[in-house]
C-alpha positions in Angstrom: 160.6 90.3 93.4 160.5 90.5 97.1 158.4 88.1 99.9 156.6 90.0 102.3 157.5 89.7 105.7 155.6 89.0 108.6 156.2 90.7 111.5 156.3 89.4 115.2 152.7 90.3 115.7 151.5 88.9 113.2 153.3 85.3 113.4 151.9 85.4 117.2 148.3 86.2 116.0 148.2 83.1 113.5 149.7 80.9 116.2 146.9 81.8 118.1 144.2 81.1 115.5 146.0 77.4 114.9 145.4 76.8 118.3 142.2 77.3 119.0 141.0 75.5 115.8 142.9 72.7 117.3 141.3 72.9 120.3 137.4 72.6 119.1 138.6 69.8 116.5 140.1 67.8 119.7 136.6 67.2 121.0 135.3 65.8 117.9 138.0 63.8 116.5 140.7 63.6 119.1 138.0 61.5 121.2 135.1 60.4 118.8 134.9 57.1 120.6 133.5 58.1 123.8 132.3 61.9 123.4 129.3 63.2 122.4 127.7 66.6 121.8 125.6 67.4 125.0 122.2 66.7 124.6 122.7 64.0 122.2 121.5 60.2 123.6 121.4 61.3 127.3 119.5 58.8 129.1 116.2 60.9 129.5 116.3 61.9 125.9 116.9 58.1 124.8 113.7 56.4 126.8 111.0 58.7 125.7 109.7 58.8 128.9 108.8 61.7 131.0 109.8 61.4 134.9 106.5 60.2 137.1 104.4 62.9 138.7 103.0 62.6 141.6 99.4 61.2 141.9 96.9 64.4 141.3 94.1 64.6 144.2 90.4 65.0 142.7 87.0 65.5 144.4 85.3 62.3 144.2 81.5 61.6 145.4 79.8 57.9 145.1 76.7 57.4 143.4 74.1 55.1 143.3 71.6 54.5 140.4 68.0 55.2 141.6 64.5 54.2 139.6 63.2 57.2 137.8 60.6 57.8 135.2 62.3 58.3 131.7 61.1 61.2 129.9 60.9 62.3 126.6 61.5 65.9 126.1 61.1 67.3 122.7 60.6 71.2 121.4 57.7 72.2 120.0 54.6 74.4 119.2 51.1 75.2 120.6 48.4 74.8 117.8 45.1 75.4 117.9 42.8 72.4 118.0 41.0 73.2 114.9 41.0 76.4 112.9 38.5 77.1 109.8 38.0 79.5 107.1 34.3 80.8 107.0 33.2 81.2 103.0 30.2 83.0 101.9 27.5 80.7 100.8 25.3 83.1 98.9 26.1 86.6 97.0 25.4 90.2 97.9 26.2 93.3 99.7 27.9 92.9 103.7 25.1 95.0 105.6 26.1 94.0 109.4 29.2 92.7 111.1 28.8 90.7 114.5 31.8 89.7 116.7 35.1 91.7 116.5 38.2 89.7 115.4 40.4 88.3 118.6 37.2 88.1 120.7 35.6 84.8 121.8 33.0 83.5 119.6 30.0 81.1 120.0 28.9 78.6 117.8 25.9 80.4 115.9 27.0 83.8 116.6 26.7 86.4 113.9 30.2 87.1 112.0 28.4 88.7 109.0 25.2 89.3 107.2 24.8 89.5 103.6 21.3 91.6 102.4 18.8 89.7 101.9 17.3 92.0 99.5 14.2 90.1 97.8 14.9 86.4 99.1 12.0 86.8 102.1 9.9 87.4 99.2 11.2 84.7 97.3 10.6 82.5 100.4 7.0 84.1 101.2 5.9 83.1 97.1 7.3 79.6 97.2 5.4 79.1 100.4 2.3 80.0 98.6 3.4 77.7 95.4 3.3 74.6 97.8 0.2 75.5 99.0 -1.0 75.5 95.7 -0.2 72.1 94.6 -0.9 70.7 97.9 -4.7 71.8 97.4 -4.1 70.0 93.9 -2.7 67.0 94.8 -5.4 66.1 97.6 -8.3 67.2 95.0 -6.8 64.7 92.8 -6.3 62.1 95.0 -10.5 62.6 96.0 -11.1 61.9 92.2 -9.2 58.9 92.2 -11.8 57.2 94.8 -14.4 58.0 92.1 -12.6 57.0 89.2 -12.9 60.3 87.9 -9.6 61.1 86.9 -6.5 59.4 85.1 -3.2 57.9 87.3 -1.1 59.7 85.3 -3.3 63.0 86.4 -2.4 62.3 90.1 1.0 61.3 89.6 1.6 64.4 87.3 -0.2 66.8 91.0 2.6 64.7 93.1 5.7 65.9 90.8 4.1 69.4 90.8 4.0 69.8 94.6 7.1 68.1 94.9 8.8 70.5 92.6 6.9 73.6 94.6 8.1 72.4 98.2 12.0 71.9 96.5 12.2 75.5 95.3 10.9 76.3 98.7 13.7 74.6 100.6 16.2 76.5 98.0 14.4 79.9 98.9 14.7 79.1 102.5 18.4 78.2 102.6 19.2 80.9 100.3 17.6 83.3 102.8 19.4 81.5 105.7 22.9 81.6 104.4 23.0 85.6 104.9 23.2 85.6 108.1 26.9 84.0 108.2 27.3 82.7 111.8 30.3 80.5 113.6 30.7 76.4 113.0 31.6 76.3 116.9 32.7 78.0 120.0 36.0 79.4 119.7 37.9 82.9 118.8 37.3 84.9 115.6 41.1 84.8 114.4 40.1 86.9 111.5 37.7 88.6 109.7 38.1 89.4 105.9 35.3 91.9 105.3 34.2 94.9 106.0 30.4 97.2 105.4 29.6 97.3 101.9 32.1 95.1 100.8 30.4 92.7 98.1 31.0 88.8 98.5 30.5 85.9 96.1 29.7 82.1 96.6 33.4 81.2 97.9 34.8 84.3 99.3 36.5 84.2 102.9 34.4 85.9 105.2 36.6 85.3 108.5 38.6 82.5 110.4 37.3 81.0 113.7 40.1 78.9 116.0 38.7 76.7 118.5 42.0 77.0 121.2 40.1 75.2 124.2 41.8 72.3 124.4 44.9 73.7 122.7 47.6 71.3 121.4 51.0 71.0 121.8 52.9 69.2 118.9 56.4 68.1 118.2 58.0 65.8 116.6 59.3 62.6 118.0 62.1 60.5 117.0 62.4 56.8 115.9 64.2 55.9 118.5 61.8 56.6 121.0 58.0 56.8 119.6 57.9 53.2 120.7 57.9 54.3 124.2 54.5 57.1 123.6 51.1 55.9 122.9 47.6 57.2 122.9 46.1 58.5 126.4 49.0 58.9 128.2 49.6 61.8 130.8 52.2 64.9 128.9 52.3 68.3 129.6 53.9 71.4 127.9 55.8 74.4 129.4 55.9 77.6 127.6 57.8 80.2 127.0 57.3 82.1 129.9 57.6 79.3 132.2 53.6 78.3 132.8 53.3 74.4 132.7 50.0 73.2 131.2 49.1 69.6 132.2 47.0 67.2 129.3 46.9 64.1 127.3 48.5 62.7 124.2 45.5 62.4 122.1 47.4 61.6 118.8 50.5 59.8 117.7 51.3 59.6 113.9 51.3 56.0 112.2 53.3 57.5 109.7 57.3 58.9 109.5 57.8 62.0 108.2 59.7 61.5 104.8 62.4 63.8 104.9 62.9 63.5 109.1 62.1 60.4 110.0 60.1 61.6 113.4 56.9 61.2 113.9 54.2 63.5 114.9 52.7 63.8 118.5 49.5 66.3 119.7 49.0 66.3 123.8 45.3 68.0 124.2 46.0 70.9 126.8 42.6 72.3 128.3 42.7 75.8 128.1 39.6 77.7 130.0 41.9 80.9 129.9 42.2 80.7 126.3 45.6 81.5 126.4 46.5 81.9 122.1 48.4 80.0 120.5 51.3 79.6 118.2 53.7 80.0 120.8 56.9 77.8 121.2 56.8 75.2 123.7 58.7 72.6 125.7 57.1 68.7 125.3 57.5 66.0 128.1 56.3 62.6 128.0 57.0 60.4 130.8 57.6 57.3 128.8 58.9 54.2 131.5 61.0 53.6 134.6 64.6 52.5 134.4 67.5 52.6 136.6 69.9 56.3 136.5 72.4 58.7 138.2 71.3 61.9 139.7 74.7 64.3 139.0 75.4 68.0 138.7 75.3 68.9 135.2 79.0 70.4 136.1 80.3 66.9 135.8 79.6 66.5 132.5 82.6 66.4 130.3 83.7 65.4 126.5 86.0 63.1 125.2 88.4 63.5 122.2 85.5 62.4 119.8 83.4 65.2 121.4 80.8 62.3 123.2 79.2 63.4 126.3 80.4 61.4 129.8 81.1 61.4 133.1 84.9 60.8 134.8 85.0 58.3 137.3 87.4 56.8 139.2 87.7 52.8 139.2 89.2 50.2 142.5 92.1 50.9 141.4 92.1 54.7 141.3 92.5 54.7 137.7 90.4 57.6 135.6 88.0 56.0 133.3 85.4 57.7 131.0 81.7 56.9 130.7 79.7 58.5 128.1 75.9 58.8 129.6 72.6 59.9 128.1 70.9 62.9 130.0 67.1 61.3 130.6 65.5 63.6 132.7 66.5 67.0 133.9 65.3 69.0 136.8 66.2 72.3 138.3 69.1 70.9 140.0 70.5 68.4 138.2 70.2 65.8 135.5 69.2 62.0 135.8 71.6 60.0 133.1 72.1 56.5 132.3 75.6 54.9 131.1 77.1 54.5 134.8 77.9 51.6 136.6 74.9 50.7 139.1 77.7 52.5 141.8 80.3 54.8 140.8 83.2 57.3 142.0 82.3 60.2 140.1 84.4 63.0 139.9 83.3 66.4 140.8 86.1 68.7 141.1 89.5 68.4 139.0 88.3 66.3 136.1 89.8 68.6 133.5 92.9 68.2 134.8 93.5 64.5 134.7 93.7 62.1 131.7 91.7 58.8 130.8 94.3 55.6 132.6 95.8 58.3 134.9 96.0 57.3 138.5 94.5 60.2 140.7 94.6 60.7 144.8 90.3 60.7 145.2 89.4 62.9 147.9 85.8 62.7 149.1 83.5 65.4 149.0 81.6 67.0 152.0 78.4 65.4 150.8 77.5 62.5 148.6 76.0 62.8 145.0 72.4 61.5 145.3 
């Protein structure tokens, strides 16, 4: 069989490919001792260090700690001073109603009246019986001096008189219980009966709430309960912004088993009869401490999520200090956790890392 004969152009193409392959191999084999692929083992990557950057400027303000009264602030609610469910103490039909629900009511003022029926007649009958028994007893006592009656008869007359007096008292009480009245000054929160309703002993007639004073009630943590005492001043800010001043009336001696918090009550005078049941923010001044007054804008978070402030130390390095907010105002907050004097980063704290060297630039006005 004949072998194929390559043309001149084919031979030239094969030779060109061989030359290219040999040139590529020469870069890897021919000079292996000195050559390295691009990008491997270069001085910049072997060291692992990025080139140093110029220190970033940050705005700082010098802050100095000052004495401030620490406030314990908790969310709470407004409750009535007391609330009582008034119940019927006798049975019968409702024949009259007094104060409308939601209206102020005075102690002894009528809520509802039960039909007296024959109760007045029962009182009159009991009064007659008492008078009769009293005359019998007086007669027996007069005969005793003449030795015309036995001692047992005198004792019997005395017993009959006592029984009649007890019956009269029960009849009068039953008659008085037909008028159901408020036990104290307050507001008729609810009325559970209407005209014509029949009620029995123990049935609910309505609820009376005492809302002067009101109680601002909150739960204090076990870390702060030691700073609160009965008689301390306190105040409550209502949802509409109204601030009511009062006195701490009660501090629970035992923590709630579920939350480990302590109930605290602030008594708030309420002559305007503001409603109970709203939310409130309780503020109780505790003790004087040293703190820094800062803008909330300087607060930041560390990698663990802790709230703190970045400052610049004497070597112009950034430091992070975890802080605690001890009091707030409309124009700033008081915090603890910083040195007595500190250069607080007010602008740029989000662009610099802890330990980084920066260029501090004083603010136009110093922090308080």
